[in-house]
N, C-alpha and C positions, 0 to 999 in steps of 0.2 A: 527032241529028235533032230539030228543035224539034217540040213538040206543037201540034196544031191547037187553036184556042180551044175547040172542042166537047169534044175529048178531055181537055184540061186541066181543064175544068169538071167532066167526069165523074169524073176521078181525084182531084180535090181532096177533102180530108177534110171531113166535115160540120161545120157551125158548132157549136161546143161548147155554145152556149146552147140548142140544139135536140136534143142527144143524150139518149137515155134515161138516167135516173139509175140507179146500181147499187142492188141490194137492200141494205137496212140491216143492219149487224152490230149486236150487242148486247155491247159491250165491258165495260159496267158497268151495274148496275141503274139504271133511269131515264134511260138515255142510248142514243141511236141514233148510229151512225157510218156515213156514206157514204164509203167508202174509195176513193181513186184516181179521183176525178172529173176528167176532162179539162176544163180551162178555156181552153186556148189551144194552137194548133199553130204552131210556128216552123219554117221551112225548114231542113233539115239537122240538126235535133236532135230528141230525144225529145219526145213530147207532154208538155205541162206539166200537172200534176195538183194537186189539193188534196184534203185530207181534211176532211169537214164533220161536225162533232160537233153533235148537236142534243138538247135535252132532250125527254123523252116528254111532259111536262106543259107546256103553254103557255097563256098568257093574253093573246093578241094577238100581233102581229108581234114577232119577236125582235130585240133589238140584236145586233150582230155584233162579234166580235173577229177581225181578220185577222192571223194569226201568221206571222212570218218567221223561219226558223231561222238559227242561226249556223254557223260553220265556215270563217271567213275568206274567204267568197265562193268557196271552192275545194272545199269538202266539206260535210258536214252532211246532215241528213234532216228532212223535214217530220213524221216520226212521233214526234219527241220535243221537249220544251221545252228540253232541254239535259242534259248529263251529270249534273248535280246532282239531277235529278228522275227518273232511270231506275228507282229503287227505289220510287217513289211508287205506292201503290194505294189508291184509284183514281188513274189517270193524271191529271196536272194539267189536260189538256184536258177530261177527263170532269168534273172538279170545276168547271171554268168553265161547262160545259153545265148541270150541276146547279144552278148559280147563276143560270141564266136567260139564258145567251148561246148564240147559234150561234157556233161556232168554226171558222173556215176556216184550216187550217194548210197553207201554200202552198209548192209547188216554185217555183224560179226558175232561170234559166240560170246555171250556175256560170262562174267566170272562165276555165276551160278550154274553155268552149263559146262565150262571147261576152264582150265587154268592156262596161263602163259606157257608156251608160245602159240596156243590155239588161235588167239585173236590176230596175231601177225600172220599165221598160216592162212587165215581167212582173207585178210587183205591181199596177200600174195596171190591167192586163188582168184580173187576178183580181178586183179591186174592181168592174170593169165587169160581169164574169160574175155576181157576187153581185147586182148591181142588176138585171140582165136576168132572173134567175130568182127574184127576191125574192118575188113573189106566189105562185109555185108552191111555194116552200119555206117560206113563212110568215116571211120576214125583213123587218126594217126596215133596209135597207142604208144609209139616211140617217143612222142612228145606228151608225156603225162606228168602232171604236178599232183603230188599228194598234199592234202589240206585237211586239217582237223582242228577241233577245239577241245581243250581239257584232255580227258582220256583219249579222245580221238586224235589230238595233237601228238600225244605220246606214240600212238600207233602210226600216225603219218610219218613221224620222224624215223621210227624203226623201219618202216617200209622204204623210205628214201635212202636209208643207210645199208639196206640189204637187198635191194632190187633195182633194176635199171629204170629210174625215173629221171625227169628233167629238172625237178625242183621240189621244194617242200615249203608249205606255209603252216607254221605251228603257232596256234593261239593258246597262250597260258597253260601249257602242258607240263606234266611231270617229266623230268629228264634224267634224274638220278635218284632212284628209290632208296639208296643207301644213305644219302645225305639229307633227304627230305625231312625226316623226323627232327633232326637237330636244327633245321632252318625255321621251323615253326616256333611260335612263342612258347616260352617255358610252360610245361604242363599241358600243352595243347595236343601233343601227339605222343603216344606211347608205342615205341618201336617193338615192344614185346606183346602188343595186343594182336591176336590173330583175327580180329574182326574188322580191321581197317580196310579201306578200299584196296590199298596196295597189297596187304596180306592176302586178301581174297583173290587178287589177281594171280599171285605166285603160289598160293596154296600153303602159306606158312607166314608166321610173324616175321617182319623184316629182321628183327634181332636174331631170330633163330635160323634164318636162311639167307645170310649175306651174299652167298654166291648166286643164288637164284635171283635175289634182288638186283645184283649187279648185271646179270645176264639179261634182265628185263629192262635195263636202263639204256636209253639212246646214247648217253655219253660213253658207254662202253663199246660202242660200235662205230664211232667216227673214224674216218679214213680220208686220205688226201684226195681220193677220187670221188668224194661225196658230191652230190649235186648242190646247187645254190640253195640256201635256206633263208627264209624270212621268219624271224621269231618276234612275235608281238606279245607283250606281257604287261599286265596292269601293275603299277607301282604300289597299289593298295590291296593287292590280291590276298585275301584272308584264308584262302583254301590251299592254293599252290603258290608258295612265296616267289617273289620276283627273282630270288637267287637261283631258282631252278632254270629260268630262261637264261640268266647270266652264265650259268655253268655250261649249258649246251653251246652257247655262242663262243665261250672261251675255248672249249674243247675243239670246236671246228676250226677256230683260228689257229690253234696250236699245230694242227696238221696241214695248214695251208688251204683249207677249203673256204669257199665263199659263204659268208653269213652277214645278214643285215639284221642286227638286233635293235629293236625299238621299244624301250619302256614307254608305256602309255600312262601319262600322268593322271592320277586321280581315279584310275579304273580298278574296281574290284573284280573278282572272278566272274567270268561270263560277260564282261563289259558292264556289269552292274555299276550304277552311279555315273556312267559316262553319258554325256549329252548326245542327242541324236546326231548333231553335226560331227562330233568326234567319232561316233560309231560308224557313220558313213565314211569317214576318212580311213578308219581301219580296214573297212571292206574295200574301198577303192585302192588303197595302197597294196592290198593283197591281190586284187585283180590285176593291177599294173605289173606287179611282180610276176604273176603267172604268165602274162603276155610276154614279158621279157624272157622268161625261162623257156618258152616254147617257140621263140623266134630263133632263126638259124642264120649265122652262128651267134653264140654269145660273145659279148665284149670280153677282152682279156682281163684277167685278175690284176689288180694294181697292188704292189707291195705296201 
């Protein structure tokens, strides 16, 4: 039996931008954490939430890092930056907050819940939530850097190319779903397989839906007004070949956008095989890049 308009309105969830915020946790000295804040409701799935990390000491509105987790669009959690950082104390998100950022680590619908572009729609909704509550939370959401690892890097790149953000940090992410199968070792990837991570993302095998695969690829959305990109990718990545990072960097350069592409020698996917010192360098380089992107004004592009 259909609901009457009045009853439907009564039963509808409240607008996330008007919900009370949770009490702050204290996961590390100098850092507050608003855990599990709903930012969007989607019919038929769980509420979508984000964790918001904030520094105790502020000197004006905070620049923002919008972080998107990996997991092949199929798994993963917003509570960590990736397996390589599970032992870090303080947590990498706490370190970013101590460095002067608000960090929103964001849920999104997984491919078992919805296909592309649902995940990008969710990241865009999280950005809109941050803008809507910026004054209340002391944020300058106009200075937002998207940052992600693996599948999250794919989404961070798409967000940076389709929404007004200040920069993007992409760690070892897929960038062109149409060329990915051919860049893998012979026999390692079947483009006709409907059960690959990428096929589950777009709802069809790559070989059967090249237009959908192209539409879900960051390289298809590059433009001259793209924000600056930092692309880090391991030279020994056995899951997402280094050529994927190279492709995104080349596409951005062709349109005159800023990109700093850095192959990470000896690193496998997720920074596996990388020394602790070199992992720290990847993190620090990304933090420095985020600081540069959220400084005003940016230095000029050099030809």
